[in-house]
C-alpha positions, 0 to 999 in steps of 0.5 A, spaced: 513 674 867 514 669 861 510 671 855 506 667 851 507 667 843 505 663 837 511 663 833 512 660 826 517 654 826 521 652 820 522 644 821 529 641 820 526 637 814 527 640 808 520 641 804 516 640 810 510 645 811 512 650 816 508 650 823 505 655 828 507 653 835 505 656 842 511 657 847 513 661 852 518 667 851 523 668 856 524 674 861 528 679 857 535 679 859 539 686 861 539 688 854 533 685 851 526 687 849 520 683 849 515 686 843 508 684 842 507 685 834 502 688 830 505 686 823 511 683 820 513 683 813 514 676 809 521 677 805 524 673 799 530 672 803 526 668 808 525 663 802 532 662 801 533 660 809 527 655 808 530 652 802 537 651 806 539 645 809 539 646 817 541 642 823 535 645 827 528 648 826 529 655 825 524 661 826 524 667 821 522 674 820 526 680 820 522 686 819 516 688 824 512 693 828 510 692 835 509 695 842 514 694 848 511 689 853 518 688 857 525 691 857 531 689 861 534 693 866 540 696 861 535 698 856 534 706 855 532 708 849 525 705 849 520 703 855 514 699 856 508 701 852 512 704 846 511 703 839 517 700 835 520 697 829 524 691 829 529 690 824 535 686 823 540 691 822 543 694 829 540 701 830 546 705 832 552 700 830 557 706 829 556 708 837 555 701 840 559 699 845 557 692 845 555 687 840 548 685 839 546 678 843 543 672 840 536 669 843 535 662 844 528 660 844 526 653 847 521 650 842 516 645 844 519 638 844 525 640 847 529 643 841 532 650 841 532 655 835 537 661 835 535 666 830 541 670 827 539 677 829 531 677 830 525 673 829 518 676 827 514 671 824 510 671 831 505 675 835 510 676 840 518 676 840 524 678 844 530 681 841 537 685 843 535 692 844 540 694 838 534 691 833 529 695 836 527 702 834 523 707 837 517 709 833 514 716 833 507 716 836 501 716 831 504 712 826 500 706 822 501 699 825 501 695 819 504 698 813 510 701 816 512 694 818 516 693 812 521 699 813 525 694 817 527 690 811 524 692 804 524 699 805 531 700 808 534 695 803 531 698 797 531 705 798 537 705 802 541 702 796 539 708 792 540 714 797 546 711 801 550 706 798 549 709 791 548 716 793 544 717 786 543 725 785 538 729 781 538 728 774 542 721 774 539 715 770 537 709 774 535 702 772 532 697 777 532 690 775 526 686 779 520 690 782 518 687 788 518 690 795 525 692 795 525 694 788 519 698 788 522 702 794 529 703 790 524 706 785 521 711 790 527 713 793 530 714 786 524 719 785 525 722 791 532 724 789 529 726 782 533 721 778 531 721 771 530 716 767 528 711 772 527 705 768 524 698 771 525 692 769 521 685 770 518 679 767 511 682 768 507 688 765 502 688 770 508 689 775 511 694 770 505 698 770 505 698 778 512 701 778 510 707 775 506 708 781 512 709 785 516 713 780 518 709 774 518 713 768 519 707 763 518 699 764 522 694 760 519 687 760 525 682 760 521 676 757 520 680 751 526 684 750 533 684 752 533 689 757 541 691 757 540 693 749 533 696 751 537 700 757 542 702 752 538 704 747 534 709 751 540 712 754 544 713 748 547 720 747 553 724 744 557 728 749 560 735 747 567 731 744 563 727 740 563 720 744 557 716 744 555 714 751 550 708 753 547 706 759 545 708 766 549 712 771 546 706 776 543 699 775 540 696 781 539 688 781 534 687 787 533 680 785 540 676 786 539 671 780 545 669 776 542 673 770 540 679 773 547 680 777 550 679 770 546 684 766 547 690 771 554 691 769 553 692 761 547 696 763 551 701 767 554 707 763 560 706 759 566 711 760 570 715 756 578 714 757 581 721 760 574 724 761 569 720 765 568 714 769 563 709 767 557 707 771 555 703 777 552 696 778 549 695 785 547 688 787 542 689 792 538 682 792 541 676 796 545 672 791 544 664 791 549 663 785 556 665 783 557 670 777 561 671 771 563 678 769 566 682 763 572 684 766 574 688 760 568 692 760 569 693 768 576 695 766 576 699 759 569 703 761 572 704 768 565 701 771 564 699 778 560 693 781 558 694 788 554 691 794 549 694 798 547 690 804 541 693 808 541 699 804 547 701 808 542 704 813 543 706 820 536 705 823 536 710 828 538 715 823 534 713 817 527 710 819 525 717 821 526 719 814 522 713 811 517 715 816 517 722 813 517 720 806 511 716 807 507 722 811 509 727 805 506 722 800 513 720 797 513 713 799 506 710 798 507 704 803 499 703 803 500 701 796 506 697 797 503 692 801 499 689 797 497 682 800 495 681 808 495 674 811 494 671 818 499 667 822 496 661 820 496 662 813 504 662 813 505 657 808 500 660 803 504 666 804 511 663 802 508 659 796 505 666 793 511 669 794 515 664 791 511 663 785 511 671 784 504 672 786 505 678 790 505 684 786 509 689 792 510 686 799 506 681 803 505 682 811 503 678 816 498 681 821 497 679 828 
């Protein structure tokens, strides 16, 4: 039986307001799952998609919680009635024997939209089973919705991509939902110091709730110099070392992408390699890096997509962090909207009015 759904649609025309359309989701194919949704995150990367030229209307969203309404005959890991997390990264890509399929959704007016992986700005969705992760019973249904992108991307970058260890120093540029998740993971692994960098004092104070030990307002100070000043030390050989072991850019604008390399720790020839700059935010421009700094100080500049996470393995860990008080999802979700307020949600996100993460509740 087809499933009625209210879905946010991004019109083909750039700048046109988003609309909420009523439509019918198809019956699930052999490897598909239909999910009635509880909540969905509103991610900054969707703003990039909204502003990008397109040839057809788009349906967006890529992190949510929900309950399985129907499943295809080949789906084994969930059943009707199971509560689940929906994400944009294949849950078990290492052992998968098939590529996740794409769904095509018929929109009112006869047009079709085909999301790259999933769509969660909807009160019901349909997705390939690889994007649906079973959630243990008894979990909260609202704040856990951001595990599928914000938490995975930020915390995973620290825990998996960088592999930060106890006592290593960390700087996080941009303390929105992703940056705060990175800070929380840095606290879990006992990094020290944990330096938050942003343009807003209130956000920097908020970051301390998640584990930041220091805050730098980049609108009033040079963050690279401030980080170097905070971390300057002389080693046993008498060499001066400046910078953090790991600098994370959770924004993706040109300025921050270029700042994380000089913020990373200097190396010592023949004794120690330099620090690591980690790009987490989705870039929208090219960058110019100091290749001499990269070479002479033996630094690394690496990317992290989806926090190098495997949802089947990692979502249970993030839920455990939440249960044990190490990841305060209740504080991280700072703003809630109904689906009919999607334009307000996007405007607030674009203007920097969301302190942590915004969600849609259905």
